[in-house]
N, CA and C of each residue as an Amber inpcrd file, in Angstrom:
protein
   156
 -51.9900000   9.8840000 -74.0930000 -50.8410000  10.2060000 -73.4260000
 -49.9510000  10.4750000 -74.7350000 -49.0690000  11.5840000 -74.6000000
 -48.1060000  11.9790000 -75.3170000 -46.8310000  12.6380000 -74.8300000
 -45.6600000  12.3490000 -75.3790000 -44.4090000  13.0930000 -75.0500000
 -44.0180000  14.3160000 -75.8000000 -44.0420000  15.6890000 -75.1000000
 -43.7000000  16.4650000 -76.2410000 -42.6270000  17.0320000 -76.5550000
 -42.1720000  17.8640000 -77.3860000 -40.8360000  18.2030000 -77.9570000
 -39.9100000  18.7340000 -76.2480000 -40.6360000  19.1500000 -75.3360000
 -39.8240000  19.4970000 -74.0200000 -39.1840000  18.5550000 -73.4850000
 -39.4090000  16.8840000 -74.2070000 -38.3750000  16.1670000 -73.7410000
 -36.8440000  16.1140000 -73.4180000 -36.4200000  16.1680000 -72.6010000
 -34.7990000  16.1470000 -72.5160000 -34.4470000  14.6200000 -72.5860000
 -34.9230000  13.5920000 -73.1090000 -34.4280000  12.0990000 -72.8590000
 -33.4260000  11.6730000 -71.7780000 -34.1860000  11.9200000 -70.8570000
 -33.4240000  11.3380000 -69.5440000 -33.5540000   9.8340000 -69.0310000
 -34.9610000   9.5760000 -69.9690000 -35.2120000   8.1560000 -69.4420000
 -36.0630000   7.6440000 -68.0860000 -36.4160000   8.8190000 -67.3890000
 -36.9940000   8.7850000 -66.2520000 -38.5300000   8.0120000 -66.4550000
 -38.8080000   8.2450000 -67.4880000 -40.4580000   8.1750000 -67.6300000
 -40.3940000   6.4650000 -68.1780000 -39.3950000   5.8990000 -68.6190000
 -39.1940000   4.5130000 -69.1940000 -39.0730000   3.6230000 -67.8330000
 -38.2220000   4.3580000 -66.9100000 -38.2110000   3.6100000 -65.5780000
 -39.3450000   3.3350000 -64.8170000 -40.2140000   4.3010000 -64.9780000
 -41.5450000   4.5540000 -64.0990000 -42.6500000   3.7560000 -64.6940000
 -42.4300000   3.6950000 -66.1440000 -43.7300000   3.0330000 -66.6500000
 -43.7790000   1.4030000 -66.4120000 -45.1030000   0.9600000 -65.5450000
 -45.1270000  -0.2310000 -65.2900000 -45.4010000  -1.4640000 -66.4330000
 -45.6900000  -0.7660000 -67.5590000 -45.9920000  -1.7120000 -68.6640000
 -45.2630000  -1.8000000 -69.6610000 -44.0310000  -0.9270000 -69.8090000
 -43.3540000  -0.6320000 -70.6860000 -43.5720000  -0.2280000 -71.9410000
 -44.2780000   0.7790000 -71.6480000 -45.0800000   1.5210000 -73.0760000
 -44.3880000   2.8280000 -73.5160000 -43.2730000   2.9720000 -73.1190000
 -42.1820000   4.0080000 -73.7510000 -41.2350000   3.7860000 -74.1730000
 -40.9370000   4.0340000 -75.4160000 -39.8190000   3.6320000 -76.0480000
 -38.9990000   4.8910000 -76.7870000 -37.7190000   4.5280000 -77.0250000
 -36.9910000   5.8310000 -77.7340000 -37.3050000   5.7180000 -78.9970000
 -37.4820000   7.1520000 -79.6620000 -38.0950000   7.3880000 -80.8260000
 -37.1390000   8.6140000 -81.1640000 -35.9560000   8.3730000 -81.9120000
 -35.2030000   9.1950000 -82.4470000 -34.1830000  10.0370000 -81.0890000
 -34.5430000  11.4220000 -81.2000000 -33.8560000  11.8730000 -79.7140000
 -34.4680000  11.9650000 -78.6030000 -35.9220000  11.7720000 -78.6060000
 -36.8980000  11.7060000 -77.4350000 -37.5200000  10.3250000 -77.2030000
 -38.4540000  10.2580000 -76.4690000 -39.0720000   8.9450000 -76.3590000
 -40.8140000   9.0080000 -76.9830000 -41.2870000   7.9770000 -76.9280000
 -42.8050000   8.1880000 -77.3050000 -43.3300000   7.0620000 -76.5880000
 -44.7160000   7.2220000 -76.1580000 -45.6800000   6.4770000 -75.4370000
 -46.3560000   5.7230000 -76.5710000 -46.2200000   4.0420000 -76.5290000
 -47.0230000   3.1220000 -77.3940000 -48.3640000   3.0710000 -77.1550000
 -49.2480000   2.2980000 -78.1080000 -50.9690000   1.9190000 -77.7320000
 -50.6700000   1.0770000 -76.4580000 -49.6280000   0.3950000 -75.9640000
 -49.6570000  -0.3300000 -74.5960000 -50.0310000   0.3960000 -73.4220000
 -49.9320000   1.8840000 -73.5640000 -50.0060000   2.7480000 -72.2690000
 -51.7300000   2.4310000 -71.9240000 -51.6260000   2.5010000 -70.2100000
 -52.9910000   2.0240000 -69.7140000 -53.6160000   3.4450000 -68.9990000
 -52.8820000   4.7360000 -69.2080000 -52.9820000   5.9760000 -68.6930000
 -53.0790000   5.9830000 -67.0610000 -52.0720000   5.3530000 -66.6840000
 -51.9940000   5.4770000 -65.0400000 -51.3280000   6.6440000 -64.6510000
 -50.5840000   7.1710000 -65.9240000 -49.9340000   8.4370000 -65.3890000
 -48.6990000   8.5830000 -64.3720000 -48.0660000   7.2230000 -64.4860000
 -46.9890000   7.3120000 -63.4790000 -45.9990000   8.1050000 -64.2090000
 -45.6760000   8.0440000 -65.8180000 -44.5530000   8.8150000 -66.4770000
 -44.9000000  10.2200000 -66.1300000 -46.0050000  10.8870000 -66.0730000
 -46.5150000  12.1160000 -65.7290000 -46.0550000  12.5260000 -64.4100000
 -46.1240000  11.8510000 -63.1700000 -45.6150000  12.2930000 -62.0250000
 -43.8990000  12.1420000 -61.9450000 -43.5460000  11.2610000 -62.7880000
 -42.0530000  11.2270000 -62.8420000 -40.9840000  11.9130000 -63.6320000
 -41.7760000  12.7890000 -64.8280000 -40.9850000  13.6000000 -65.3610000
 -40.7460000  14.7110000 -64.9450000 -39.2600000  15.3700000 -65.0700000
 -38.7030000  16.2710000 -64.4460000 -38.9810000  17.6150000 -65.3850000
 -39.4310000  17.5700000 -66.5120000 -39.6500000  18.6920000 -67.3040000
 -41.1950000  18.6460000 -67.9840000 -42.0230000  17.8830000 -67.2260000
 -43.5180000  18.2690000 -67.5250000 -43.9240000  18.0660000 -69.1490000
 -42.8830000  17.0790000 -69.7650000 -43.0320000  17.0530000 -71.0180000
 -44.3730000  15.8720000 -71.5440000 -44.8320000  15.4010000 -70.5030000
 -45.7810000  14.5180000 -70.7500000 -47.2060000  15.1350000 -70.6600000
 -47.7700000  15.1500000 -71.7460000 -49.2710000  15.5260000 -71.6050000
 -50.2500000  14.6310000 -72.0840000 -51.7790000  15.0580000 -71.9480000
 -52.7840000  14.1020000 -72.4320000 -53.3440000  14.7480000 -73.9750000
């Protein structure tokens, strides 16, 4: 999973991640290696910035 440059840094994905695998990285967010590929963040992203 990866967060693209389409990210608007709203933080919705951070709140939706059950394992805390999304962190701030400059002006956008980044998915860490703790990601379990549950795709909760994909469903929550309002701009579809999270891709596989």
